C-alpha positions in Angstrom: 14.7 -1.1 14.7 11.8 -3.4 13.8 8.7 -2.6 11.7 5.2 -3.9 12.0 3.2 -6.6 10.1 0.9 -5.5 7.4 -1.6 -7.4 5.2 -1.1 -7.2 1.4 -3.8 -8.1 -1.1 -2.4 -8.2 -4.6 -4.6 -7.2 -7.6 -5.9 -10.2 -9.6 -5.3 -8.9 -13.2 -7.1 -11.9 -14.7 -10.5 -11.2 -13.2 -13.2 -10.3 -15.7 -16.8 -9.2 -15.3 -19.8 -10.8 -17.2 -19.0 -8.6 -20.2 -15.3 -9.6 -20.4 -14.0 -6.3 -19.0 -11.4 -6.0 -16.3 -12.9 -6.5 -12.8 -11.5 -5.2 -9.5 -10.6 -8.4 -7.6 -7.8 -9.3 -5.2 -5.9 -12.5 -4.2 -6.1 -13.7 -0.6 -4.1 -11.4 1.7 -0.6 -12.3 2.7 1.2 -11.0 5.8 4.4 -9.0 5.4 6.4 -8.4 8.5 9.0 -5.7 9.4 7.4 -2.9 7.4 8.2 0.6 8.6 5.3 3.1 8.5 6.1 6.7 7.8 3.4 9.3 8.3 2.6 11.3 5.2 0.2 14.1 4.3 -3.3 14.5 5.5 -5.6 16.9 3.6 -9.2 17.9 3.2 -10.7 17.2 -0.2 -12.3 20.6 -0.8 -15.7 22.1 -0.9 -17.2 19.4 -3.1 -16.6 16.8 -0.4 -17.0 18.7 2.9 -16.4 15.6 5.1 -13.7 14.2 2.8 -10.1 13.6 3.9 -7.1 11.9 2.2 -4.5 10.2 4.3 -1.1 9.3 2.8 1.6 7.1 4.2 4.9 5.8 3.0 5.5 2.1 3.8 9.1 0.9 3.7 9.1 -2.7 2.7 11.9 -5.1 3.8 14.3 -6.7 1.3 12.6 -10.0 2.0 9.6 -8.8 -0.1 10.0 -9.8 -3.7 6.5 -9.2 -5.2 5.1 -6.4 -7.3 2.6 -4.1 -5.6 1.0 -2.3 -8.5 -2.7 -2.0 -7.8 -2.5 -3.7 -4.4 -4.2 -2.9 -1.2 -2.5 -2.8 2.2 -4.3 -3.2 5.5 -2.7 -1.8 8.7 -3.8 -2.1 12.3 -3.0 0.0 15.3 -2.4 3.8 15.0 -2.9 3.9 11.2 -5.7 1.2 11.1 -7.4 1.0 7.7 -7.1 -0.2 4.1 -4.8 1.8 1.9 -4.4 1.7 -1.9 -0.9 1.5 -3.4 0.0 4.4 -5.6 1.9 3.6 -8.8 4.3 0.7 -9.3 6.9 0.8 -6.4 10.3 -0.5 -7.3 13.2 -1.4 -4.9 16.3 0.7 -4.6 19.6 -0.8 -5.9 20.9 -3.3 -3.4 24.3 -1.5 -3.0 22.5 1.6 -1.8 20.6 -0.1 1.0 22.7 -1.2 4.0 19.5 -1.6 6.2 16.8 -4.2 6.1 14.5 -2.0 3.9 14.8 -1.2 0.2 11.4 -0.3 -1.2 9.4 2.8 -0.3 5.7 2.3 -1.1 3.3 5.2 -1.2 -0.2 4.4 -0.1 -3.4 6.5 0.4 -6.8 6.2 1.9 -9.7 8.5 1.1 -12.7 8.8 3.4 -15.8 10.9 3.2 
């Protein structure tokens, strides 16, 4: 089994605005290969956002990935094309529990509308 390539943009935690507050900024994207995409929930956002929808996926990152993904954005192409926000601070499973190439589930979401 082989996964697909995704583009990861890590959050730049040193970025500040003109007033010295944290600013939303990202480092240049890096490509990560062999990521398995698992479809998640898709839901409407309710009466306050009639056209709104939330799409959630779980991305299974390979053992070769060694970075932290807290606050990152992940861009996918193909069937699930779009930019997704990483939820939380994903951590890898213990090595002895993962006989396959993948050891870190990463929950992501995109909200539209």
